[in-house]
MISE-515658 format. One record per residue (C-alpha): x negated, y, z negated. Coordinates in Angstrom, 3 decimals. Each point is the difference from the previous one (the first is absolute). Last residue first. Layout:
X,Y,Z
...
***
This chain:
103.140,177.770,-29.733
-2.358,0.676,2.807
-2.579,-2.229,-1.723
2.408,-2.842,0.134
0.741,0.272,3.739
-3.927,0.790,0.510
-0.675,-3.606,-1.397
2.956,-1.932,1.352
-1.333,0.828,3.434
-3.416,-1.458,-1.315
1.191,-2.732,-1.385
2.026,-1.139,3.033
-3.235,0.529,2.260
-1.965,-2.255,-2.249
2.397,-3.015,-0.071
0.226,0.594,3.941
-3.832,-0.126,-0.031
0.143,-2.997,-2.480
2.523,-1.922,2.424
-1.947,0.932,3.118
-3.096,-1.264,-1.426
1.729,-3.429,-1.300
1.387,-0.453,3.252
-3.286,0.770,1.643
-1.452,-2.516,-2.213
2.515,-2.517,0.275
-0.470,0.168,3.469
-3.551,-0.108,0.318
0.316,-3.156,-2.357
2.484,-1.630,2.423
-2.341,0.747,2.788
-3.182,-1.272,-1.754
1.807,-3.085,-1.446
1.262,-0.561,3.887
-3.307,0.333,1.158
-1.267,-2.260,-2.427
2.992,-2.310,0.661
-0.841,0.152,3.822
-4.025,-0.706,-0.659
0.618,-2.742,-2.528
2.297,-1.421,2.850
-2.618,0.531,2.808
-2.842,-1.193,-2.013
2.310,-3.298,-1.114
0.840,-0.482,3.686
-3.608,0.219,1.016
-1.333,-2.512,-3.044
2.712,-2.271,1.228
-1.190,0.377,3.676
-3.473,-0.645,-1.221
0.836,-2.295,-1.972
2.352,-2.018,2.549
-3.330,0.442,2.527
-1.503,-1.285,-2.742
1.588,-3.086,-0.361
0.650,-0.339,3.756
-3.964,-0.349,0.042
-0.257,-1.841,-2.322
3.003,-2.532,1.189
-2.114,0.261,3.947
-3.248,-0.621,-1.803
1.436,-3.095,-1.905
1.571,-1.552,2.760
-3.179,0.324,2.145
-1.745,-1.535,-2.783
2.425,-2.817,-0.100
-0.229,-0.125,3.307
-3.738,-0.218,-0.224
-0.006,-2.525,-2.334
2.390,-2.155,1.571
-2.115,0.254,3.190
-2.904,-0.808,-1.805
1.992,-3.050,-1.585
1.119,-0.942,3.066
-3.333,-0.001,1.459
-1.657,-1.979,-2.875
2.595,-2.201,0.338
-0.691,-0.726,3.586
-3.854,0.147,-0.698
0.905,-2.565,-2.788
2.153,-1.996,2.319
-2.269,-0.427,2.697
-3.261,-0.705,-2.185
2.378,-2.750,-1.680
0.734,-1.431,3.525
-3.918,-0.029,0.654
-0.522,-1.467,-3.034
2.656,-2.557,0.570
-1.298,-0.534,3.520
-3.670,-0.338,-1.575
1.007,-2.350,-2.575
1.671,-1.875,2.564
-2.763,-0.296,2.047
-2.209,-0.956,-2.630
2.450,-2.926,-1.036
0.212,-1.190,3.622
-3.868,0.305,-0.128
-0.252,-1.866,-3.290
2.710,-2.948,1.407
-2.042,-0.424,3.012
-3.172,-0.487,-1.846
1.200,-2.291,-2.455
1.438,-1.951,2.973
-3.070,-0.046,1.474
-1.822,-0.734,-2.892
2.889,-2.794,-0.712
-1.213,-1.364,3.627
-3.454,0.071,-1.041
0.599,-1.756,-2.801
1.885,-2.694,1.513
-2.449,-0.557,3.082
-2.553,-0.209,-3.039
2.045,-2.356,-1.618
0.855,-2.310,3.366
-3.787,-0.075,0.395
-0.937,-1.032,-3.405
2.677,-2.692,0.071
-1.490,-0.973,3.355
-3.225,-0.349,-1.520
1.470,-1.888,-2.917
1.948,-2.303,2.060
-3.738,-0.619,1.880
-1.771,-0.662,-3.336
2.835,-1.846,-1.050
-0.061,-2.206,3.203
-3.569,-0.103,-0.104
-0.366,-1.115,-3.851
2.105,-3.141,0.322
-1.940,-1.168,2.655
-2.967,0.180,-2.019
1.387,-1.691,-2.965
0.839,-2.828,1.930
-3.474,0.010,1.180
-1.474,-0.163,-3.672
2.576,-2.168,-0.777
-1.151,-2.369,2.460
-3.394,0.056,-0.602
0.711,-0.295,-3.820
1.882,-3.094,0.359
-2.722,-1.772,2.676
-2.832,1.106,-2.592
2.328,-1.732,-3.001
0.188,-2.846,2.283
-3.238,-0.284,0.823
-0.928,0.041,-3.445
2.263,-2.627,-1.147
-0.995,-2.247,2.690
-3.602,0.418,-1.005
0.838,-0.573,-3.665
0.603,-3.820,0.936
-2.916,-1.154,-2.239
-2.244,-1.185,3.249
1.376,2.918,2.182
-1.277,2.496,-2.730
-3.349,-1.702,-0.394
-0.874,-0.170,3.842
1.226,3.415,0.313
-2.129,1.601,-2.928
-2.720,-2.031,1.207
0.442,1.760,3.479
-0.201,3.384,-1.414
-3.060,-0.488,-2.390
-1.781,-0.939,3.162
1.279,3.119,1.847
-1.213,2.389,-2.717
2.916,1.246,-2.300
0.952,3.868,0.781
-0.498,2.628,-2.617
1.797,1.780,-2.576
-1.851,2.763,-1.883
1.894,1.253,-3.497
-1.267,3.720,-1.449
1.183,1.462,-3.364
-0.695,3.374,-1.016
1.087,0.191,-4.039
1.208,2.595,-2.228
-0.216,0.498,-3.958
1.940,1.963,-2.246
-2.283,-0.065,-2.949
1.873,0.953,-3.571
-2.035,1.108,-2.790
1.673,0.123,-3.415
-0.628,3.115,-1.839
0.009,0.145,-3.859
0.649,3.296,-2.256
1.382,-1.886,-2.950
3.113,-1.711,1.940
-0.264,-0.434,4.044
0.096,2.403,3.423
-0.470,-2.438,2.700
-2.239,0.508,3.010
-0.624,0.353,3.530
-2.870,-0.736,2.556
0.929,-0.391,3.401
-2.941,-3.175,1.252
-1.160,0.506,4.002
0.113,-3.257,1.640
-2.003,-3.113,-0.560
-0.193,-2.296,2.735
2.015,-3.145,0.829
-1.142,-3.141,1.820
1.178,-1.982,2.850
-1.959,-2.248,2.585
1.163,-2.955,2.659
3.261,0.306,-0.533
1.077,-2.684,2.513
1.537,0.061,3.923
1.015,-2.368,1.987
3.221,-0.148,-0.594
0.810,3.660,-0.439
-0.530,-0.033,3.781
-2.416,2.474,1.644
0.411,2.883,2.500
-3.050,1.966,-1.031
2.335,3.166,-0.975
2.990,-1.412,-0.165
0.015,-3.050,-1.876
-3.411,0.812,-1.894
1.719,3.436,-1.333
3.379,-1.721,-0.961
-2.060,-2.644,-1.849
-2.099,2.671,-1.805
3.315,1.745,-0.983
1.732,-2.934,-1.035
-3.252,-0.588,-2.195
0.323,3.471,-1.665
3.650,-0.369,-0.778
-1.174,-3.536,-1.569
-2.903,1.874,-2.228
2.640,2.426,-1.266
2.736,-2.308,-0.948
-2.688,-2.480,-1.521
-1.018,3.034,-2.466
2.829,-0.468,-2.185
-1.123,-3.480,-0.697
2.347,-3.305,-0.292
-1.169,-1.682,3.717
2.734,-1.603,1.910
-0.271,2.374,2.965
-3.290,0.303,-0.277
-0.852,-3.383,0.473
2.436,-0.507,2.656
-1.637,2.947,2.045
-3.523,-1.374,-0.946
0.959,-3.452,1.570
1.461,1.439,3.040
-3.295,2.355,0.679
-2.681,-3.034,-0.654
-1.561,0.346,-2.954
-3.807,1.082,-0.660
0.926,2.692,-2.341
3.730,-0.768,-1.427
0.116,-0.564,-3.670
-3.481,2.055,-0.434
2.179,2.993,1.508
2.407,-0.182,-3.296
-2.848,0.345,-2.549
-1.846,2.507,1.638
3.129,2.320,0.488
0.876,-0.114,-4.237
-3.628,1.160,-0.194
-0.185,2.632,2.927
2.794,1.517,-2.600
2.936,0.995,1.965
1.562,3.426,1.000
-1.556,-0.501,3.973
-1.999,2.966,1.076
-1.573,-1.680,3.278
2.134,-3.157,1.965
-2.090,-1.589,2.373
0.742,-2.535,3.005
-2.413,-1.569,2.105
0.405,-2.235,3.184
-3.226,-2.318,0.774
-0.743,-1.182,3.788
-2.986,2.164,-0.130
-1.633,-2.156,-2.758
0.193,0.165,-3.545
-1.718,-2.659,-1.881
1.683,-2.697,-1.931
0.286,-2.576,2.647
1.370,-3.283,-1.044
***
């Protein structure tokens, strides 16, 4: 069994795994040098928590070998596997009496290398499998795996086509919706513009009507003021005329009364003068 890395080796590495190297190394010791199938079964039945991480890493290494190197999983074995210590995160917990307990969170860098069996070893394994009857089971399992993969590929192709058609339909529907939204927005904008135009026309009409009403009110007020002023002027003139007439009549009456009084006083004076000589003669 080859133990050195060859050009046909497939590698898989995980870094900064939150598990101590001591625990990882215990699991790696169980699968080192075993065929891939046996290593998978052992890891599946292992009760250690680190076995899950190692099983995932082993599956990644098998996938790399199949896709990158075109190797079958039945022809591979775990050639090398090791765990290096990564950085340690130091943490602590305060305790009583001023003590402090140190806690170290360790990490690991794990690497698994798979290699292909030699030709002689492969022939020997096949003869042994045929002799024990295991070869038929292995062949049947391989056949079932190939059928499963082919069916999965056939199922994936219509799904991919359906997905493509769905994507195209969705894109067309989105474009139609966007166009409809654009038309609706355009119609709404036109309606708003028309409403704004109507509002502006109504506003202009209202403003013109208001200005007309204000001008009419102003003209009416001006005419009323003018008529009131003319009425007041005519009233003043009539009052002045009446006053003048009353004053003239008063003056005339006063003059007449003064003249009458003067005449009366003159007549009385003359009568007195006439009476006085008569008395003196007597």
